[in-house]
A tleap script that builds the chain and sets N, CA, C and O, in Angstrom:
source leaprc.protein.ff14SB
mol = sequence {
  NMET LYS ASP THR LEU ASN MET SER VAL SER
  GLN VAL PHE SER LYS ASN GLY GLU ARG TYR
  ALA PHE VAL SER PHE THR ASP GLY ALA ARG
  SER ALA GLU GLY LYS ILE PRO ALA CYS LYS
  ILE ILE SER SER VAL GLY PHE GLY LYS GLU
  GLU THR ALA GLN LEU GLU ASP TYR MET THR
  ARG GLU LEU ALA ARG LEU LYS ARG MET ALA
  ALA GLY VAL ASP VAL MET ARG ALA PHE MET
  GLU CPRO
}
set mol.1.N position { 46.899 15.020 -8.129 }
set mol.1.CA position { 47.661 14.790 -9.340 }
set mol.1.C position { 46.713 14.755 -10.539 }
set mol.1.O position { 45.521 14.488 -10.386 }
set mol.2.N position { 47.236 15.018 -11.705 }
set mol.2.CA position { 46.454 14.953 -12.929 }
set mol.2.C position { 46.122 13.503 -13.241 }
set mol.2.O position { 46.676 12.586 -12.634 }
set mol.3.N position { 45.211 13.300 -14.194 }
set mol.3.CA position { 44.774 11.949 -14.543 }
set mol.3.C position { 45.857 11.112 -15.204 }
set mol.3.O position { 45.935 9.907 -14.966 }
set mol.4.N position { 46.699 11.734 -16.033 }
set mol.4.CA position { 47.730 11.004 -16.765 }
set mol.4.C position { 49.103 11.313 -16.182 }
set mol.4.O position { 49.557 12.457 -16.172 }
set mol.5.N position { 49.744 10.263 -15.702 }
set mol.5.CA position { 51.092 10.391 -15.153 }
set mol.5.C position { 51.967 9.382 -15.872 }
set mol.5.O position { 51.732 8.177 -15.787 }
set mol.6.N position { 52.974 9.872 -16.579 }
set mol.6.CA position { 53.882 8.987 -17.310 }
set mol.6.C position { 55.024 8.580 -16.398 }
set mol.6.O position { 55.517 9.377 -15.599 }
set mol.7.N position { 55.436 7.329 -16.529 }
set mol.7.CA position { 56.515 6.801 -15.708 }
set mol.7.C position { 57.510 6.066 -16.594 }
set mol.7.O position { 57.124 5.376 -17.538 }
set mol.8.N position { 58.783 6.218 -16.286 }
set mol.8.CA position { 59.820 5.441 -16.961 }
set mol.8.C position { 60.824 4.962 -15.920 }
set mol.8.O position { 60.992 5.574 -14.865 }
set mol.9.N position { 61.480 3.864 -16.239 }
set mol.9.CA position { 62.439 3.246 -15.319 }
set mol.9.C position { 63.766 3.107 -16.049 }
set mol.9.O position { 63.805 2.697 -17.208 }
set mol.10.N position { 64.850 3.450 -15.367 }
set mol.10.CA position { 66.182 3.366 -15.964 }
set mol.10.C position { 66.722 1.943 -15.863 }
set mol.10.O position { 66.110 1.059 -15.265 }
set mol.11.N position { 67.866 1.763 -16.456 }
set mol.11.CA position { 68.610 0.520 -16.275 }
set mol.11.C position { 69.110 0.448 -14.837 }
set mol.11.O position { 69.024 1.429 -14.098 }
set mol.12.N position { 69.626 -0.697 -14.446 }
set mol.12.CA position { 70.215 -0.872 -13.118 }
set mol.12.C position { 71.650 -0.363 -13.155 }
set mol.12.O position { 72.415 -0.702 -14.058 }
set mol.13.N position { 72.006 0.444 -12.177 }
set mol.13.CA position { 73.362 0.949 -12.022 }
set mol.13.C position { 73.987 0.286 -10.813 }
set mol.13.O position { 73.278 -0.180 -9.920 }
set mol.14.N position { 75.298 0.239 -10.777 }
set mol.14.CA position { 75.999 -0.341 -9.640 }
set mol.14.C position { 77.194 0.548 -9.300 }
set mol.14.O position { 78.012 0.879 -10.159 }
set mol.15.N position { 77.272 0.928 -8.007 }
set mol.15.CA position { 78.380 1.757 -7.558 }
set mol.15.C position { 78.714 1.353 -6.129 }
set mol.15.O position { 77.844 1.331 -5.258 }
set mol.16.N position { 79.969 1.039 -5.901 }
set mol.16.CA position { 80.438 0.639 -4.564 }
set mol.16.C position { 79.593 -0.484 -3.981 }
set mol.16.O position { 79.305 -0.494 -2.784 }
set mol.17.N position { 79.198 -1.427 -4.824 }
set mol.17.CA position { 78.413 -2.568 -4.371 }
set mol.17.C position { 76.927 -2.295 -4.228 }
set mol.17.O position { 76.159 -3.217 -3.953 }
set mol.18.N position { 76.503 -1.051 -4.410 }
set mol.18.CA position { 75.082 -0.697 -4.317 }
set mol.18.C position { 74.461 -0.769 -5.704 }
set mol.18.O position { 74.992 -0.203 -6.660 }
set mol.19.N position { 73.333 -1.468 -5.810 }
set mol.19.CA position { 72.596 -1.551 -7.071 }
set mol.19.C position { 71.343 -0.693 -6.937 }
set mol.19.O position { 70.625 -0.787 -5.941 }
set mol.20.N position { 71.083 0.142 -7.939 }
set mol.20.CA position { 69.938 1.041 -7.873 }
set mol.20.C position { 69.480 1.397 -9.279 }
set mol.20.O position { 70.188 1.170 -10.260 }
set mol.21.N position { 68.284 1.957 -9.354 }
set mol.21.CA position { 67.732 2.440 -10.618 }
set mol.21.C position { 66.929 3.699 -10.314 }
set mol.21.O position { 66.616 3.998 -9.161 }
set mol.22.N position { 66.609 4.418 -11.363 }
set mol.22.CA position { 65.841 5.650 -11.229 }
set mol.22.C position { 64.463 5.474 -11.848 }
set mol.22.O position { 64.312 4.809 -12.873 }
set mol.23.N position { 63.468 6.069 -11.222 }
set mol.23.CA position { 62.096 6.044 -11.721 }
set mol.23.C position { 61.682 7.492 -11.937 }
set mol.23.O position { 61.733 8.305 -11.014 }
set mol.24.N position { 61.271 7.810 -13.163 }
set mol.24.CA position { 60.873 9.183 -13.502 }
set mol.24.C position { 59.366 9.246 -13.701 }
set mol.24.O position { 58.762 8.362 -14.309 }
set mol.25.N position { 58.777 10.305 -13.178 }
set mol.25.CA position { 57.348 10.563 -13.316 }
set mol.25.C position { 57.179 11.932 -13.952 }
set mol.25.O position { 57.833 12.889 -13.538 }
set mol.26.N position { 56.300 12.041 -14.963 }
set mol.26.CA position { 56.018 13.330 -15.589 }
set mol.26.C position { 54.533 13.430 -15.920 }
set mol.26.O position { 53.877 12.427 -16.200 }
set mol.27.N position { 54.025 14.635 -15.883 }
set mol.27.CA position { 52.659 14.908 -16.370 }
set mol.27.C position { 52.621 16.331 -16.920 }
set mol.27.O position { 52.036 17.233 -16.321 }
set mol.28.N position { 53.237 16.500 -18.035 }
set mol.28.CA position { 53.303 17.836 -18.638 }
set mol.28.C position { 54.493 18.602 -18.098 }
set mol.28.O position { 55.636 18.183 -18.288 }
set mol.29.N position { 54.243 19.723 -17.425 }
set mol.29.CA position { 55.321 20.578 -16.932 }
set mol.29.C position { 55.946 20.052 -15.639 }
set mol.29.O position { 57.058 20.442 -15.282 }
set mol.30.N position { 55.232 19.166 -14.936 }
set mol.30.CA position { 55.755 18.663 -13.660 }
set mol.30.C position { 56.564 17.381 -13.864 }
set mol.30.O position { 56.255 16.564 -14.732 }
set mol.31.N position { 57.598 17.227 -13.049 }
set mol.31.CA position { 58.405 16.017 -13.132 }
set mol.31.C position { 58.986 15.689 -11.759 }
set mol.31.O position { 59.179 16.565 -10.917 }
set mol.32.N position { 59.254 14.414 -11.563 }
set mol.32.CA position { 59.886 13.955 -10.328 }
set mol.32.C position { 60.731 12.739 -10.660 }
set mol.32.O position { 60.400 11.962 -11.556 }
set mol.33.N position { 61.825 12.583 -9.929 }
set mol.33.CA position { 62.685 11.429 -10.118 }
set mol.33.C position { 62.919 10.783 -8.763 }
set mol.33.O position { 63.264 11.445 -7.784 }
set mol.34.N position { 62.721 9.467 -8.734 }
set mol.34.CA position { 62.944 8.708 -7.520 }
set mol.34.C position { 64.039 7.687 -7.725 }
set mol.34.O position { 64.443 7.407 -8.854 }
set mol.35.N position { 64.511 7.140 -6.634 }
set mol.35.CA position { 65.578 6.142 -6.681 }
set mol.35.C position { 65.084 4.897 -5.958 }
set mol.35.O position { 64.570 4.979 -4.842 }
set mol.36.N position { 65.244 3.739 -6.605 }
set mol.36.CA position { 64.910 2.474 -5.959 }
set mol.36.C position { 66.197 1.686 -5.752 }
set mol.36.O position { 67.110 1.824 -6.566 }
set mol.37.N position { 66.319 0.885 -4.731 }
set mol.37.CA position { 65.266 0.389 -3.850 }
set mol.37.C position { 64.949 1.296 -2.662 }
set mol.37.O position { 64.120 0.920 -1.833 }
set mol.38.N position { 65.561 2.454 -2.541 }
set mol.38.CA position { 65.280 3.335 -1.399 }
set mol.38.C position { 63.852 3.875 -1.442 }
set mol.38.O position { 63.289 4.233 -0.408 }
set mol.39.N position { 63.267 3.932 -2.642 }
set mol.39.CA position { 61.894 4.429 -2.825 }
set mol.39.C position { 61.745 5.857 -2.318 }
set mol.39.O position { 60.774 6.190 -1.637 }
set mol.40.N position { 62.710 6.690 -2.657 }
set mol.40.CA position { 62.700 8.089 -2.254 }
set mol.40.C position { 62.741 8.978 -3.491 }
set mol.40.O position { 63.467 8.701 -4.445 }
set mol.41.N position { 61.958 10.042 -3.464 }
set mol.41.CA position { 62.015 11.048 -4.525 }
set mol.41.C position { 63.268 11.888 -4.269 }
set mol.41.O position { 63.441 12.441 -3.183 }
set mol.42.N position { 64.142 11.981 -5.282 }
set mol.42.CA position { 65.395 12.717 -5.110 }
set mol.42.C position { 65.363 14.083 -5.771 }
set mol.42.O position { 66.193 14.939 -5.466 }
set mol.43.N position { 64.400 14.301 -6.688 }
set mol.43.CA position { 64.215 15.627 -7.268 }
set mol.43.C position { 62.764 15.752 -7.723 }
set mol.43.O position { 62.144 14.779 -8.154 }
set mol.44.N position { 62.243 16.958 -7.618 }
set mol.44.CA position { 60.850 17.180 -7.979 }
set mol.44.C position { 60.663 18.631 -8.414 }
set mol.44.O position { 61.187 19.552 -7.787 }
set mol.45.N position { 59.909 18.820 -9.495 }
set mol.45.CA position { 59.546 20.150 -9.974 }
set mol.45.C position { 58.033 20.155 -10.179 }
set mol.45.O position { 57.515 19.476 -11.066 }
set mol.46.N position { 57.341 20.917 -9.360 }
set mol.46.CA position { 55.910 21.078 -9.535 }
set mol.46.C position { 55.028 20.169 -8.705 }
set mol.46.O position { 53.827 20.420 -8.596 }
set mol.47.N position { 55.582 19.124 -8.117 }
set mol.47.CA position { 54.796 18.228 -7.268 }
set mol.47.C position { 54.883 18.717 -5.822 }
set mol.47.O position { 55.957 19.102 -5.359 }
set mol.48.N position { 53.758 18.701 -5.114 }
set mol.48.CA position { 53.730 19.096 -3.713 }
set mol.48.C position { 54.227 17.977 -2.810 }
set mol.48.O position { 54.474 16.861 -3.269 }
set mol.49.N position { 54.370 18.281 -1.522 }
set mol.49.CA position { 54.865 17.291 -0.555 }
set mol.49.C position { 53.969 16.064 -0.495 }
set mol.49.O position { 54.459 14.935 -0.464 }
set mol.50.N position { 52.652 16.281 -0.480 }
set mol.50.CA position { 51.725 15.142 -0.413 }
set mol.50.C position { 51.836 14.278 -1.660 }
set mol.50.O position { 51.783 13.051 -1.581 }
set mol.51.N position { 51.989 14.924 -2.810 }
set mol.51.CA position { 52.118 14.182 -4.063 }
set mol.51.C position { 53.424 13.393 -4.114 }
set mol.51.O position { 53.429 12.249 -4.569 }
set mol.52.N position { 54.531 13.979 -3.657 }
set mol.52.CA position { 55.788 13.226 -3.650 }
set mol.52.C position { 55.698 12.065 -2.663 }
set mol.52.O position { 56.272 11.005 -2.912 }
set mol.53.N position { 54.994 12.243 -1.558 }
set mol.53.CA position { 54.788 11.139 -0.617 }
set mol.53.C position { 53.981 10.018 -1.272 }
set mol.53.O position { 54.243 8.840 -1.029 }
set mol.54.N position { 53.001 10.383 -2.102 }
set mol.54.CA position { 52.222 9.379 -2.827 }
set mol.54.C position { 53.095 8.632 -3.833 }
set mol.54.O position { 52.948 7.422 -4.002 }
set mol.55.N position { 53.997 9.343 -4.497 }
set mol.55.CA position { 54.905 8.693 -5.447 }
set mol.55.C position { 55.848 7.733 -4.717 }
set mol.55.O position { 56.111 6.636 -5.209 }
set mol.56.N position { 56.352 8.131 -3.564 }
set mol.56.CA position { 57.213 7.246 -2.765 }
set mol.56.C position { 56.437 6.017 -2.299 }
set mol.56.O position { 56.970 4.907 -2.296 }
set mol.57.N position { 55.185 6.213 -1.907 }
set mol.57.CA position { 54.346 5.083 -1.502 }
set mol.57.C position { 54.138 4.131 -2.681 }
set mol.57.O position { 54.201 2.912 -2.521 }
set mol.58.N position { 53.893 4.691 -3.853 }
set mol.58.CA position { 53.741 3.872 -5.055 }
set mol.58.C position { 54.998 3.046 -5.313 }
set mol.58.O position { 54.910 1.845 -5.565 }
set mol.59.N position { 56.168 3.687 -5.250 }
set mol.59.CA position { 57.416 2.957 -5.502 }
set mol.59.C position { 57.601 1.833 -4.484 }
set mol.59.O position { 58.070 0.751 -4.837 }
set mol.60.N position { 57.240 2.079 -3.230 }
set mol.60.CA position { 57.364 1.054 -2.196 }
set mol.60.C position { 56.442 -0.124 -2.505 }
set mol.60.O position { 56.866 -1.278 -2.449 }
set mol.61.N position { 55.182 0.168 -2.830 }
set mol.61.CA position { 54.216 -0.900 -3.120 }
set mol.61.C position { 54.588 -1.692 -4.366 }
set mol.61.O position { 54.369 -2.902 -4.419 }
set mol.62.N position { 55.144 -1.025 -5.361 }
set mol.62.CA position { 55.446 -1.653 -6.651 }
set mol.62.C position { 56.935 -1.969 -6.823 }
set mol.62.O position { 57.394 -2.169 -7.947 }
set mol.63.N position { 57.683 -2.016 -5.739 }
set mol.63.CA position { 59.137 -2.172 -5.829 }
set mol.63.C position { 59.548 -3.406 -6.617 }
set mol.63.O position { 60.434 -3.321 -7.467 }
set mol.64.N position { 58.931 -4.539 -6.359 }
set mol.64.CA position { 59.311 -5.771 -7.069 }
set mol.64.C position { 59.122 -5.609 -8.574 }
set mol.64.O position { 59.987 -6.007 -9.355 }
set mol.65.N position { 57.998 -5.030 -8.983 }
set mol.65.CA position { 57.730 -4.825 -10.410 }
set mol.65.C position { 58.695 -3.809 -11.007 }
set mol.65.O position { 59.177 -3.999 -12.124 }
set mol.66.N position { 58.984 -2.731 -10.279 }
set mol.66.CA position { 59.928 -1.726 -10.772 }
set mol.66.C position { 61.328 -2.306 -10.926 }
set mol.66.O position { 62.035 -1.968 -11.875 }
set mol.67.N position { 61.735 -3.173 -10.008 }
set mol.67.CA position { 63.043 -3.829 -10.125 }
set mol.67.C position { 63.093 -4.708 -11.372 }
set mol.67.O position { 64.099 -4.719 -12.081 }
set mol.68.N position { 62.016 -5.443 -11.644 }
set mol.68.CA position { 61.976 -6.288 -12.849 }
set mol.68.C position { 62.057 -5.434 -14.099 }
set mol.68.O position { 62.752 -5.781 -15.054 }
set mol.69.N position { 61.345 -4.314 -14.090 }
set mol.69.CA position { 61.389 -3.407 -15.245 }
set mol.69.C position { 62.806 -2.893 -15.457 }
set mol.69.O position { 63.297 -2.883 -16.586 }
set mol.70.N position { 63.469 -2.465 -14.388 }
set mol.70.CA position { 64.837 -1.938 -14.499 }
set mol.70.C position { 65.792 -3.016 -14.988 }
set mol.70.O position { 66.684 -2.738 -15.790 }
set mol.71.N position { 65.615 -4.233 -14.516 }
set mol.71.CA position { 66.490 -5.331 -14.936 }
set mol.71.C position { 66.332 -5.634 -16.423 }
set mol.71.O position { 67.257 -6.145 -17.055 }
set mol.72.N position { 65.164 -5.321 -16.983 }
set mol.72.CA position { 64.902 -5.585 -18.391 }
set mol.72.C position { 65.357 -4.482 -19.330 }
set mol.72.O position { 65.288 -4.647 -20.548 }
set mol.73.N position { 65.817 -3.370 -18.796 }
set mol.73.CA position { 66.270 -2.261 -19.638 }
set mol.73.C position { 67.679 -2.560 -20.143 }
set mol.73.O position { 68.597 -2.807 -19.360 }
set mol.74.N position { 67.830 -2.532 -21.458 }
set mol.74.CA position { 69.134 -2.770 -22.080 }
set mol.74.C position { 69.469 -1.554 -22.946 }
set mol.74.O position { 69.031 -1.449 -24.092 }
set mol.75.N position { 70.242 -0.656 -22.385 }
set mol.75.CA position { 70.576 0.581 -23.089 }
set mol.75.C position { 71.330 0.294 -24.376 }
set mol.75.O position { 71.111 0.980 -25.374 }
set mol.76.N position { 72.187 -0.669 -24.385 }
set mol.76.CA position { 72.982 -0.966 -25.577 }
set mol.76.C position { 72.115 -1.426 -26.736 }
set mol.76.O position { 72.509 -1.271 -27.892 }
set mol.77.N position { 70.942 -1.989 -26.455 }
set mol.77.CA position { 70.043 -2.438 -27.520 }
set mol.77.C position { 69.628 -1.265 -28.398 }
set mol.77.O position { 69.382 -1.447 -29.590 }
set mol.78.N position { 69.547 -0.070 -27.832 }
set mol.78.CA position { 69.157 1.117 -28.582 }
set mol.78.C position { 70.200 1.469 -29.648 }
set mol.78.O position { 69.871 2.131 -30.632 }
set mol.79.N position { 71.439 1.039 -29.466 }
set mol.79.CA position { 72.515 1.355 -30.404 }
set mol.79.C position { 72.759 0.243 -31.413 }
set mol.79.O position { 73.547 0.403 -32.346 }
set mol.80.N position { 72.088 -0.870 -31.226 }
set mol.80.CA position { 72.278 -2.018 -32.120 }
set mol.80.C position { 71.318 -1.906 -33.308 }
set mol.80.O position { 70.174 -1.476 -33.161 }
set mol.81.N position { 71.799 -2.294 -34.461 }
set mol.81.CA position { 70.944 -2.288 -35.648 }
set mol.81.C position { 70.136 -3.565 -35.655 }
set mol.81.O position { 70.614 -4.614 -35.223 }
set mol.82.N position { 68.891 -3.477 -36.152 }
set mol.82.CA position { 68.023 -4.681 -36.210 }
set mol.82.C position { 68.510 -5.718 -37.166 }
set mol.82.O position { 67.882 -6.767 -37.311 }
savepdb mol mol.pdb
quit
C-alpha cells in the first residue's frame, strides 16, 4: 500500500435490528469500503487481495475505536447553522 491512506467512518445505520457502519479507505485512485462490525471489505477498486485482507485485519483490530467514531458522527449537524 502507499504511505498515505485516508479513512473515513459513516454514521451508525440500523436495519432489521442490525446496527452497522461503513469505513472507507482511499489513497488517490484506489478506494475500498468495509462494513463494521463484520469487518469485511464490501467493495474495492485498485486494492489487491492481500491489501484488502490487511484492511479487514485493521478493522478487526480497531473495531472498538471505529465503533466510537461511527457513534460520534452526526449527519444532521452538517445541516445546522452555527
